[in-house]
C-alpha positions in Angstrom: 41.1 -4.2 44.3 41.2 -3.1 40.7 38.5 -5.5 39.8 36.4 -4.4 42.7 36.8 -0.7 41.9 35.6 -1.4 38.4 32.7 -3.7 39.2 31.2 -2.5 42.5 29.2 0.6 42.6 27.2 2.1 45.4 23.6 2.9 44.5 20.6 3.3 46.8 17.5 3.7 44.8 18.1 7.0 42.9 20.9 8.3 45.0 24.5 7.8 43.8 27.4 9.4 45.7 29.5 12.1 44.1 33.0 11.2 43.1 35.7 12.0 45.7 33.4 11.8 48.8 34.7 8.5 50.0 31.3 6.7 50.1 32.1 4.7 47.0 35.5 3.7 48.3 34.1 2.7 51.7 31.5 0.5 50.1 34.0 -1.1 47.8 36.3 -1.9 50.8 33.5 -3.4 52.8 32.4 -5.5 49.8 35.9 -6.6 49.2 36.5 -7.6 52.8 33.1 -8.8 53.9 34.3 -12.4 54.6 37.1 -11.1 56.9 34.7 -8.7 58.7 32.2 -11.6 59.2 35.0 -13.9 60.6 36.2 -11.1 62.9 32.7 -10.5 64.3 32.2 -14.3 64.8 35.5 -14.6 66.6 34.7 -11.6 68.8 31.4 -13.1 69.8 32.9 -16.4 70.6 35.8 -14.9 72.6 33.3 -12.7 74.5 31.3 -15.8 75.5 34.4 -17.8 76.4 35.7 -14.9 78.5 32.7 -14.9 80.8 31.9 -18.6 81.0 34.5 -19.5 83.7 33.1 -16.7 85.9 29.6 -18.1 85.3 30.6 -21.7 86.3 32.5 -20.3 89.3 29.4 -18.4 90.4 27.2 -21.5 90.0 29.7 -23.6 91.9 29.9 -21.2 94.8 26.1 -21.0 94.8 25.9 -24.8 94.9 28.3 -24.9 97.9 26.2 -22.4 99.7 22.9 -24.1 99.0 23.9 -27.7 99.6 26.4 -27.7 102.5 25.7 -31.4 103.2 26.7 -32.3 99.7 23.7 -34.6 99.3 23.6 -34.0 95.5 27.2 -34.1 94.2 26.3 -34.4 90.5 25.8 -30.6 89.9 29.0 -29.9 91.8 30.9 -32.0 89.5 29.2 -30.5 86.4 30.2 -27.0 87.6 33.8 -28.1 88.4 34.3 -29.8 85.0 32.7 -26.8 83.3 35.0 -24.4 85.1 38.1 -26.5 84.2 37.1 -27.0 80.6 36.3 -23.4 79.9 39.5 -22.2 81.7 41.5 -24.7 79.6 39.9 -23.5 76.4 40.6 -19.8 77.2 44.2 -20.4 78.2 44.9 -22.6 75.2 43.2 -20.0 72.9 45.4 -17.3 74.3 48.5 -19.5 73.9 47.7 -20.3 70.3 46.9 -16.7 69.5 50.3 -15.6 71.0 52.1 -18.4 69.0 50.4 -17.3 65.8 51.3 -13.7 66.5 55.0 -14.7 67.1 55.1 -16.6 63.9 53.7 -13.7 61.9 56.4 -11.4 63.1 
């Protein structure tokens, strides 16, 4: 942090913040932790997609059951069932691993 406070300065064309306003410190904290912020944003995006994919596969499976009651084309049904199983397994394992990591931290 000391190195960052000495080397990173906030400048936008001719504007420079006055000392003590907090803009400089905010910019330094963002620059110091940009990798962590990027990883957090990436993980949030991935978890949001993984949270809704089981519901999507379930909706597709129910739609398949309604459209093809004779089960003439079973391939898409199996695709939806396998997708539902895999995405649920990934979500549950992710929650389990996150809980285990949280327990090990504390």
